C-alpha positions, 0 to 999 in steps of 0.5 A: 033103415035108419039108426035107432040110437043117437050118434055121438055127434048129436049127443055132443050137440045135445050136451052143449045145448043143455050147457047153454040152457044151464047158463041162465042159472049162473051169475051174469059174469059167468054166462060168457064162459058157459057159452064158450064151453058149449062152443068148445064142446061142439068144435071137435064133435065130428072128429070125436064121433069116430073115437068115442061112444059116450057123447059127454066124454067126447064133449069133455075131451073137446073142451080139454083140447081147446083149453090146452090150446088156449093155455099154450099146451100145443108147445108141450113136448110129449 
């Protein structure tokens, strides 16, 4: 018997697709950032599948990890 609910991975991908559709309402110079955020959201969807129940939380977590890496967060001592 198959699943009767959407997996977190599928939810993250659906969220990223909605973000991509929303980009058409942005100014031209901002559209590339919407595309980047959608790609960032999908980047960790497989890993987030095991840790989150909410696809939006998983997408945001993935984006935040990628942003932290881009601004040098990987050098931060915890």
